DRENDOVO-580811 format. One record per residue (C-alpha): x, y, z. Coordinates in steps of 0.1 Angstrom, whole numbers, padded with zeros to 4 digits, always signed. Layout:
// DRENDOVO-580811
XYZ...
// end
This chain:
// DRENDOVO-580811
+0214+0142+0224+0194+0111+0222+0212+0077+0232+0203+0047+0212+0218+0012+0221+0215-0019+0200+0228-0054+0207+0234-0071+0174+0236-0105+0192+0204-0099+0211+0170-0115+0209+0154-0117+0175+0117-0115+0166+0105-0126+0133+0084-0099+0115+0078-0105+0079+0078-0076+0054+0043-0061+0056+0053-0027+0043+0067-0030+0007+0033-0033-0010+0012-0010-0032-0022-0004-0047-0015+0004-0083-0042+0027-0097-0055+0029-0124-0053-0009-0131-0056-0004-0169-0023+0016-0168-0005-0016-0163-0007-0023-0200+0005+0012-0209+0042+0024-0212+0040+0050-0185+0025+0025-0160+0051-0001-0170+0079+0024-0166+0068+0030-0130+0063-0007-0122+0096-0016-0139+0114+0007-0115+0095-0005-0085+0104-0041-0094+0141-0034-0101+0146-0012-0070+0126-0038-0049+0104-0010-0036+0074-0033-0035+0067-0070-0041+0030-0071-0035+0005-0053-0057-0033-0047-0055-0052-0043-0088-0088-0045-0099-0102-0074-0118-0121-0049-0141-0149-0073-0149-0163-0045-0172-0134-0054-0196-0140-0092-0194-0177-0101-0192-0204-0097-0218-0232-0116-0235-0234-0133-0269-0262-0130-0293-0281-0158-0275-0278-0141-0242-0252-0164-0227-0223-0149-0206-0191-0148-0225-0156-0141-0212-0127-0122-0229-0096-0123-0207-0072-0108-0232-0067-0074-0213-0068-0091-0179-0041-0116-0190-0020-0089-0204-0019-0071-0171-0014-0100-0149+0012-0117-0172+0033-0085-0169+0030-0084-0131+0038-0120-0127+0068-0116-0150+0081-0088-0128+0078-0111-0098+0049-0094-0080+0024-0111-0057-0012-0101-0061-0042-0089-0042-0071-0088-0067-0102-0068-0060-0132-0084-0077-0151-0054-0092-0170-0036-0108-0203-0049-0119-0204-0060-0157-0233-0042-0175-0246-0074-0188-0256-0087-0152-0262-0054-0136-0296-0045-0121-0293-0011-0136-0274-0015-0170-0252+0013-0182-0253+0030-0148-0223+0053-0143-0210+0059-0108-0202+0095-0119-0165+0096-0113-0143+0103-0144-0122+0072-0151-0090+0066-0169-0093+0063-0207-0128+0076-0206-0142+0044-0192-0174+0043-0171-0179+0020-0141-0212+0004-0132-0217+0003-0095-0251-0012-0092-0260-0046-0076-0263-0077-0098-0297-0084-0113-0291-0120-0101-0266-0130-0074-0262-0164-0089-0248-0146-0120-0223-0126-0099-0213-0159-0082-0208-0175-0117-0186-0145-0128-0164-0149-0097-0161-0186-0102-0152-0183-0139-0127-0156-0133-0110-0175-0105-0111-0208-0125-0093-0189-0154-0066-0176-0130-0060-0211-0116-0058-0226-0151-0034-0199-0163-0011-0193-0134-0013-0225-0114-0019-0234-0077+0016-0226-0066+0012-0190-0078-0024-0186-0066-0016-0199-0031+0005-0168-0026-0023-0144-0038-0053-0128-0021-0088-0120-0034-0113-0096-0020-0148-0084-0029-0155-0049-0040-0141-0015-0031-0154+0007-0002-0190-0006-0001-0197+0018+0028-0192+0048+0005-0221+0068-0009-0215+0056-0044-0230+0022-0037-0266+0011-0032-0277+0042-0014-0265+0078-0012-0257+0076+0024-0220+0083+0032-0196+0063+0054-0203+0088+0081-0240+0084+0079-0235+0047+0081-0213+0051+0112-0240+0072+0129-0273+0056+0116-0265+0024+0099-0280+0015+0065-0297-0018+0063-0299-0017+0024-0262-0013+0021-0251-0040+0044-0278-0065+0032-0268-0061-0005-0230-0062+0004-0235-0094+0024-0252-0110-0005-0225-0098-0028-0197-0110-0006-0212-0144+0002-0218-0150-0036-0182-0139-0043-0170-0163-0015-0189-0192-0030-0177-0185-0065-0140-0182-0056-0139-0212-0033-0158-0234-0057-0131-0227-0083-0102-0229-0058-0111-0242-0023-0076-0231-0010-0079-0195-0021-0075-0169+0006-0105-0145+0003-0118-0117+0023-0134-0082+0025-0150-0057+0029-0123-0030+0021-0144-0005+0039-0135+0031+0035-0143+0046+0069-0171+0030+0089-0163+0008+0118-0199+0000+0121-0200-0013+0086-0170-0036+0094-0187-0049+0125-0220-0055+0108-0202-0073+0079-0184-0096+0105-0217-0103+0122-0234-0113+0089-0208-0136+0072-0203-0163+0097-0170-0181+0091-0167-0170+0054-0134-0150+0060-0097-0157+0055-0087-0120+0060-0103-0087+0069-0094-0059+0044-0098-0022+0054-0086+0013+0043-0068+0037+0066-0059+0074+0060-0045+0092+0090-0065+0124+0083-0098+0107+0084-0117+0110+0118-0126+0074+0125-0144+0062+0157-0111+0064+0177-0088+0088+0158-0081+0124+0158-0084+0131+0120-0049+0147+0119-0020+0136+0098-0004+0113+0123+0009+0077+0119-0007+0068+0153-0041+0072+0137-0035+0044+0112-0023+0023+0141-0054+0030+0160-0075+0020+0128-0057-0014+0127-0061-0018+0165-0099-0013+0161-0101-0038+0134-0081-0063+0155-0105-0058+0184-0135-0065+0163-0119-0097+0151-0108-0108+0185-0143-0101+0200-0157-0126+0176-0130-0153+0184-0111-0146+0151-0078-0144+0168-0057-0157+0139-0074-0139+0111-0050-0115+0093-0057-0079+0084-0048-0063+0052-0047-0025+0048-0054-0026+0011-0052+0011+0010-0034+0034+0033-0021+0070+0031-0011+0098+0054-0040+0116+0038-0071+0106+0017-0081+0125-0014-0065+0105-0042-0075+0131-0067-0066+0160-0046-0035+0181-0059-0019+0209-0040-0039+0234-0061-0070+0221-0043-0054+0215-0009-0019+0229-0003-0014+0206+0027-0009+0177+0002+0026+0191-0004+0038+0165+0021+0034+0140-0005+0063+0155-0024+0088+0162+0004+0108+0145+0031+0080+0143+0056+0063+0114+0039+0092+0088+0042+0097+0098+0079+0060+0092+0084+0062+0060+0066+0091+0046+0088+0073+0057+0120+0043+0038+0108+0064+0006+0100+0078+0008+0136+0045+0013+0153+0028-0016+0136+0057-0039+0139+0058-0033+0177+0021-0040+0180+0006-0075+0179-0022-0068+0155-0014-0094+0129-0013-0071+0099-0004-0091+0069+0002-0062+0044-0002-0025+0042-0006-0011+0007+0001+0026-0001-0025+0038-0026-0010+0052-0057-0039+0070-0072-0043+0102-0092-0010+0096-0108-0025+0097-0143-0039+0132-0136-0006+0149-0132-0002+0180-0154+0032+0192-0139+0059+0181-0116+0053+0177-0077+0016+0186-0080+0006+0167-0048-0010+0135-0062-0004+0101-0045+0024+0088-0066+0060+0076-0064+0071+0096-0095+0064+0130-0110+0052+0138-0145+0089+0140-0157+0098+0108-0139+0115+0123-0109+0115+0100-0080+0098+0114-0049+0113+0111-0014+0085+0086-0005+0096+0063-0033+0131+0065-0018+0116+0056+0015+0102+0025+0000+0134+0016-0016+0152+0020+0018+0125-0001+0036+0133-0030+0013+0167-0032+0029+0153-0041+0063+0154-0077+0075+0128-0100+0088+0146-0106+0122+0140-0076+0144+0162-0067+0174+0151-0047+0204+0155-0010+0199+0138+0019+0217+0127+0052+0203+0125+0063+0167+0147+0034+0156+0144+0001+0137+0171-0026+0140+0170-0057+0119+0191-0086+0106+0186-0093+0069+0188-0126+0050+0225-0120+0045+0229-0117+0083+0238-0081+0079+0228-0056+0106+0205-0029+0091+0194+0002+0113+0169+0028+0103+0167+0061+0123+0140+0086+0116+0125+0118+0129+0092+0135+0125+0103+0165+0143+0108+0199+0127+0142+0203+0142+0176+0186+0141+0181+0156+0162+0215+0145+0175+0218+0108+0181+0245+0089+0200+0244+0054+0185+0260+0024+0203+0261-0011+0188+0273-0040+0208+0281-0074+0193+0299-0062+0162+0333-0078+0157+0357-0076+0128+0357-0056+0095+0326-0042+0079+0317-0021+0049+0292+0005+0062+0266+0019+0038+0247+0050+0048+0216+0061+0030+0200+0095+0038+0166+0111+0030+0160+0146+0042+0157+0180+0026+0193+0180+0012+0196+0143+0003+0177+0120-0020+0152+0149-0026+0143+0160-0061+0116+0182-0048+0140+0204-0028+0162+0209-0059+0131+0217-0081+0121+0243-0055+0155+0258-0055+0152+0262-0093+0120+0282-0090+0094+0254-0093+0097+0254-0131+0068+0241-0151+0091+0239-0182+0127+0226-0181+0154+0220-0206+0171+0186-0207+0200+0196-0186+0178+0208-0158+0157+0177-0159+0187+0156-0157+0200+0175-0127+0168+0173-0109+0164+0135-0117+0199+0128-0103+0191+0148-0071+0163+0124-0065+0184+0092-0066+0192+0076-0032+0221+0092-0015+0245+0066-0003+0281+0067+0011+0304+0039+0020+0333+0034+0044+0354+0005+0058+0354+0000+0096+0369-0024+0121+0353-0030+0155+0363-0052+0184+0329-0057+0199+0314-0022+0203+0307+0005+0177+0299+0042+0184+0288+0068+0160+0272+0103+0164+0245+0109+0138+0227+0141+0130+0192+0137+0117+0179+0168+0099+0142+0178+0103+0120+0149+0091+0150+0129+0081+0156+0092+0076+0191+0075+0078+0195+0038+0071+0228+0022+0079+0238-0014+0068+0268-0032+0082+0281-0057+0057+0306-0081+0072+0338-0089+0054+0341-0126+0043
// end
């Protein structure tokens, strides 16, 4: 039995929501029906309010018959108009290189892209042209969406420049061991030109980088090279990657250590107030890995992932690393060929919500005023002044909890939400049906309903102290909201 005690009238610490955020990939699915179906659900369920997308300059910039740069923002506007209409705040990654200004035109990075598109990953033929593209794009955003909107957005330069796909064939791990002067020199020029272009169009823009994949040395060299040209540091963190200070095992503590390392690098340079953005995070890397290629990816389908997510929220919230946002990477979702195939997604091919999606929906109930709470517990007060408590377990065993809450007086409606192997879990029901690849409509409807959030309600009255015994099943999450009677 684990004893947990919470004082609902105790000291509050302000912690803004850094965890309901996503990287939606591929960006060009935003204009497609299947992509919008996903984003519609996310917006309606308040599973995320902050979205990262690519600018996809390859869709925008070309030359006219006289050789002048010309801009066609139609597809870009269609994507962003939709996201703005749905109420999302944006982080926009400025990439990739338009063929018309690339040092190697028609260069293909060799990775199959959505809709058969190719992506040019070379450096620009002229960095002044890259700066001009960044300026014109930012200017267009400012004119179309206005300063009030853009003041809430973030802008960053390129994606994973420490990876082997860019400038040289050396990998992130090669860079960590040996460095790579060509990589960091070219990225510094790319970034500084990006910074100049963005700030020329909108001086108040919040801009940053480098969105490094794995190399701490690359981040350190980047910070040494750019001077004061930084509003935020963006990095990627996957718990199964062996960074300079992590184990390489699936463990939320490894992501915390990645953020800690970034915070230390900033603080060592006197950048104490510079925020950090995890513009990609995941319990495991391998966005295009399915369970066929790696059976361990099955955790993306089951109850373990939301428990991991809540553990990570709690770890980061109780640190002091100034993390602004962490964005789960939803990639590979366009590659699904059957349900629960292990890709990084919120929904399956048939539209069944995964337990991790339900976890994001639950996290949206948490408030920004956090109360003191020990152990695997999060206690908050939301904007309606309701007490919201989340309990979670990463253990492969049942956990009994004796919950005591002080400071509750009067009548309350108590809502309890549960995610585990028997609640809010379409994957478990799909397994029980024999993991079918083909299903009739009745079976699809049954599995879909089993994936909806499991919630119960009851009325209680308390005269100052409330007690409840709670059973958390293996890798379970329970969220309890106390709604005071008016």
